[in-house]
N, C-alpha and C positions, 0 to 999 in steps of 0.2 A: 339646862342640862344638869341633871342631878347625879348622873352616874357615868363615869368614864371608864371604859375598858380599853386599854392599849394593847392592840394585837401586834405581835412582833412583825418585823418587816417580812412581807411575803415575797416569794420568788417571782410572783406575777400572776396574772389571771390565767385561767385555763381557757384557751380560745375554743369556741364551738361555732358551727355554722360557717358560711362562706364570707370571706372578706369582699367588701364592695368598694370599688374605686370609681370615682367620677373625675375624669381628667379634663382640664380646660386647656384651650390652645393659647394660654397666656402664662405658661410655666408654673402652674400650681395644680393641686388636686385635692379632693376631699376623700378621706379614708374612713370607712365605717366597718367596725368589727363587732362581734359579739363575744363577750367573755363571761365566764362563770367564776364566782369566788364566794368564800364564806366570810361573814362578818360577825363580830360580837356586838352586843348592844352597847351603844355609846361610841367612843372615838376609836378609830382603827388607823393604823399606819400601813399603807399599801405601796408597794413598788411595782411599776409597770415598765417593762423594758421591751426590747424588740420593736423599737419605734423608728420612724423616719428621723434622719439627722437634720432635717429642715422643718420639723414640726413647728407650727405657730401656736405657742402656749395659750394665747387668749382665744383660740378657736375651739378649745376642747369642750365637748358636750358628753356628759355621762348621764344615762337614765336607766332606771330599772324597767325591764320589759313587762314584768307581771305586777309590780307594785310601784307605779309611778309616784315620785315624790318621797320614796322611802329612803333615798340616799342623798346626802348633801356633801359637797366638797368644801371642807372648812379651810383647807390650805393646799396649794399646789406649788411644787418646785420642779423646774425642768432643768435637768443636767444634760446639756447637749454636747459637751466636749468629752468624748470617751477617754478612759484611762490611757495615758501614754507616758513615755519617759519624760517628755517636756513638762507635762502637767505635774508629775510627781516632783520634778526638780523645782518647779515654781512653789509647790507646797512645802518644799524643804529649804527654801531660802532662809539663811540665818542659822541653819542646822549643820551639824557635822555628819558626813556620810562616808562609808567605805567605798573606795574605787578600786576595781580590779584591773591590773596592768598585765598585759600579755608580753612576757619577755622572750618568747620564742622557745622552740624545742619542748613545748608542753609545760614550760615553767611560767608560773604566774605569781604575782605578789599583790598584797593589799596595802594601799596607802589611805590615810584619812585626810579629808579636805572639807573646809567649811564653805558652803555654797553662798556666795555673796550676791550673785545675780544669775538667773536661770536662762535668760535669753528666749523665754517661751513666747511663741506667737499664738494668740487666741484663735480658736476655731472660726472659720468663715461664717458660721451661723450668727456670730455677733453682728455682722453686717446686716443680716435680715432683721434681727430683733431690735437693734439700736440705731441703725442707719449708717450711711456712708461716712459721715464725719467722725462718729465714734470709732469705727473700724480703722479709718485712716490714721486717726490719732494714735490708736494702739500700735499700728504697724510702724508709724514714725518713731514712737517711743522705743519700740523693739529694735528698729534699724539703727537709731541713734545709740542705743545701748550696745549694740553689736552682739558678740558671742558671749557664752557664759563666762563668769569670773569665779574662780575658786581659790581659796587661800589654803596653801599646803606648806606645812612646816614654817609658818610665819611669813611666807612669801606669796605674792599674788600672781596667778597665771591666768591667761585668757584661754578658754577652751577647757574641756574636761580632762583631767589627768588619766582617766581610764573609764571603764564601764561602771556606771554607778550601781550600787547595790542598795536596795530599799528594804525597809522592814516589811513584814507580812502584810498582805492586803487587808485594809480595814473592811469589816463586814459590810459597811455602808458604801464601800467603793463600787464603781460601776464600770463595766467594759463596753457598754453600748449606751446610746442616748436613752435616758430614763426619766419617767415622771414619778415623783414622790408625792403621794396624796395623804392627807389626813381626812378620812371619810367619817361621817357620823350617820348612824342609823338607830332607830328604836325598834327595828324588827330583825333580831339576830337570826343567823342561819344562812342557807344558800341563796344567792342572788344571781339572776341572769341579767346582765346589763348590756346595753348598746353603747359603744364607745366610738366617738367620731372626732376627727380633727382635720384641719387643713395643713398642707405641707407644700413647700417649694420643691424644686428639683425634679419635677415630673412635667412632661409636656407631650403634646401630640400635634401632628400637622398632616394635612391632606396633600397628596401629590397626584398628578394625573398624567397619563400618557394618551395622546390622541394620535391615531394612525389613520391617515387619509390615503385614499387610493391614488394611483398615478393620474388618472383622469376622473372626472365626475365630481359630484358634490356630496359624497358620503364619507363618514369617518367612523371609526370604532373608538370608544372612550373607555379607559380602564382607570379606576381610582384606587389609590392605596392610602391607608392610614398608617403612619409611622409613629410608634409609641416609644418614648425614651424615658428610662428610669435612672435618675442620678441622685436619688434621695437617700441612699445609704441603707435601704431595706429591701429584702426580697418579698414578693407577694406571690404566694402559691395558689394556683387555681382560683383566681379572683374573678368576680363578676365585674365587667368593665363597661362603663358608659363614657361617652365623649361629649362634652358640651361645646357647641359652636356658637359664637356670638361675641360681642364686645361687652364683657362683664366689667362693670365699674369697680375699681379698687382704690381705696384711699392711699395716698403716698405716705411712706414712712418718714418720721422726722429725720432731718439731716440728709435726705437723698431720696432717690427714686426707689420704689418697691423692688426688691430683688426677686424677680420672677422672669425687668425691663424691665350626595347619596342619590340614587335613582332607582326606580322599579326595574327589575330585571325582566326582560321579555323572553317568553318561551323557555323558561327554566325547567329542566327535566326534574322529575320527582326524585331522582337519585342524587341530584346536585346538593352541595352543602347549603345550609340555611344562609340567607344573605344578612348583612347588617341591616337592622331596622332603624327607622327614624320617626320622631314625633316632635311636634312643637311643645315647648315648655317655657312658660312665662314669655319673655321677649326673645328667647333663644331657641336652639334646636338641639335635641339629644339624640345621639347615635348609640345604639346598644350592640355590642358584639354578640354574635349568636351563641357562643359557648364560652365557658370559663377559660381563662388563659393565665399562664405563669409569666410574671414580669420580674426578672432577676435584677439586682442592683447592677448598674453599669451596662445594662442591656438595651439594645435597640431592636424593636420587633415591628414587622410589617404585616398588615392584614388587608386583603382586598375587600373593598366595600362597595364598589360600583363597577358594573360591566355592561356596556350597551353597544350594540352593533348597528351599523347602517344608520347612523344619526345624520339627518340632512344638515349640511353645512354649506355656507356660501363663501366663496373666495372674494375678498373685498380689497380694492385698491383705493387709497386715500392720498390726495395731494394737497398739502397745506404749505403754500409757498412763502408764507410769512415767517421770517426768521428774527428772533429776538436779538437785540443789540444791548449788551450790558451797559453801554454808555447811558442808556435812558432809564435805568432802574430808578424807580421812585418818582418819575415824572408824572404830573397830573394832566388832565385834559387841556388846560390852558397852554401848557408848554408843548404838548404834542401837536395841537392844532397849528401852532406857529412855526413848526419845524418841518420843512418840506421833505427832508431826508428820512424822517421817522417812518419805519415800515417798508423801506425800499431794499433792504437786504433780502436776498433770494435764497431759499432752500430748494435744491434741485431733486431731492430724494422723494420717491413715492413709496408710502408705507404699504406693505403686504399684510393682510389680516384675514382671519377666519372667524366667521360668525355662525353660531347655532343657537337654537332655542332650547332652554331647559324645560321641556314639556313632555307630557306622556305620549303625545303623537310622534315625538321625536325619539321615542324609546327611553326617555329620561323622566324627569318630573319630581325627583326627590331634591329638597334643598341641598345645594352643593356648598360645603364649607370652603373657606378661602384656602388657596394653596397655589403652588407652581404647576404649570401645565407644559410638558414637553411635547412638541409636535413633530411627528414623523410623516414621511410620505413614501409610499412603495415605489420602487424603481421598476423598470421593465423586467429586470431579472428577479423580481420578487423580494428584494432586500428592502428593509426599512431604513431610510436615510433621514437623519436629524435635520430639520429645516428651521427650527426656532423654538424659543421658550418665552413664556409670559406668565404673569401671576394674575389670578382672579380673586375678587373679594367674595364674601359670603353672597351667594346667589340664590334667591328664593325661586320657587316653582314659577314657571311661565315667564321668566325673565331671559333676556338675551345675554349670551356669553360672547365676548369679543376678544380675540387673541391677536396680539401684534407679533408677527413671526420674523420681521426684518424688513429690509428695503428691497423693492423690486429691482432686479438687475437691468431688465430690458424696457423699463418705462421711465422716462425722464421728464421733469417739469421745469418750467421757466416762467418767471413772473417779473414784470417791470412796470414801473409807474410811467404813464404816458401824458399825464396832465395834473397840475396842481395849482390852484388859485385860492386865495383867502382874503377876506376883508374883515379885520377885527372890529372896525367901527360898525359895520352892517351886521356883524355877528354871523358870518357864514364861511364855509370852506367847501370847495369842489375838488374832487380827486378822481382820476381815471386810471384803470389798470388794463394790461393785456397779459393773459395767461396762456401759455402754450404747453401742451402735454403731448409727447411723442411716444408712440408705441412701436417698439422694435420686435415685438413678438410675431409669431406666424399665425396668430388668431386674434380676432377683435377682443377688446376689453372695455369694460365700463370703469371709469375712474370718478370717484367722488372728490370734486374740487371744492375745497373749503376756503372761504374768505371771511375776514374779520373786519367789522366796522369799529375801528379802535380810536377814531378821533372825536367821538362824542356819542351821547345817548340818543339824540334826535337826528335821524337820518332818513333818506329815501333814495332809492335808485332812480336816476333820471334816464338811464339808457342801459341796455344789456343786449348781448348778441345771442343769448341762449336762455332757456327757461331755468329759473332758480327757485329754491325753496328756502324760506326763512326758518332756520333751525331754532334760534332763540333771539333775544333782544339785540344781539350784536354779531350774529353769525348767519351767513347765507351759504348755500351749497348748490353747485351745478353738478350734473351727472352726464357728461358726454360719453357716448360710445365711440371708441376710436378704432378704425379698421386696422388690420394687420399692416405694419409698415407705414401707418398713417400718422396724422397729427390733428389735434383739436386745438382751435384758437378761440378763446373766450375773451370778450371785452365787456367792461361795464364802467359806468360813472355813478358816483354817489355824491349827494348834496347834504352837508351837515349844517345845522343851525343850532344856536344856543342863546 
């Protein structure tokens, strides 16, 4: 570099074009803006303000849109703690300040005091940048130190004697989070740059409302996207995309990182544009149809899926096995030798709803994870809340299964009827009887689940009803129980090892 031209600190770039936001459902976002500014040949000092209070400095990307490579960042400083009384007190430690004391009746007096300790607490952004241990250490030091200490007339007092009065603001002081850059270019003049960074303090989540009819197997599904902006910056008329998926993030030193859709059928031409979705890398991107304003400390909701008459099936599941905490950590050898293992009985029958995320079901767009509230219409037309569950990211053509609670009028009972084991011959035999009683006024099918928990090698030696092997250790019976009736299932299993 043969020539250095130091440009005075600029007030900031002139923003042009639309701000773009990509918000992740893991408490962070990527912000992309376009800014125009003038540079002299050589080195320039530039101040960029109006930034997020949770900006990640090492994520900053700056590039010239028309002359790629013409700008280099030689040095970057991020001032995340905006100007405050506490910060100025910390900068004045060891100095003598004027303090204004209100005596009442409009009378005030000035006393001078030397600031021995400010009692200043760092901005929470320090947690994000340096990790939990650093921030806790700073907080402990502050708490141990207590309140400010000021020396007045040769005496020490805890707390401020009055309202501190500071000298005029340094031209390099800042009122908002600010980036201070030293940029170098060999092409002086106007530059149009793209400026992007990652920030914490922004999140989104999907929530759903499923409304089922009083009778029948159809439901209406409405999905909402909730956007939350807690990053300390307003975004006016921003283009917003939402990234769904489990994006890997490296943990910060000293602690965890601080962060922790369907096709519409029969849409009228006059209806608003829907949220659009497309696959992106290993994730899915959802684009809001029009620009939106996200103010700081604002929570905004946007409807992103609406489907009517989705075929759904009401499912009842009885899993009579109940875990006993006494056996936590037991291995197969201990389990096989204990006749009482697995004999505790759960009597509750789970009530569930299942539907397919498929185009023929009026759906088909990958559904991001979120909570689903389930309602059912009563005879008077009111929607009554009947349960809530959470779904994971659900691709197209996968089944959504919602647990809504326990059935009131269906009861299960499970008991061990036989147990024999021979450790020398390496076998165990066990038999069970399962009863499911239906007190409803209509017949129901119940999926009775049984677990083969005493070993990996097993076979059924007898059973009273047809069963299906669901996996290496699970079987399922599906009896249809008449109104006011009872189903009785028996089976025997032989284990070897």
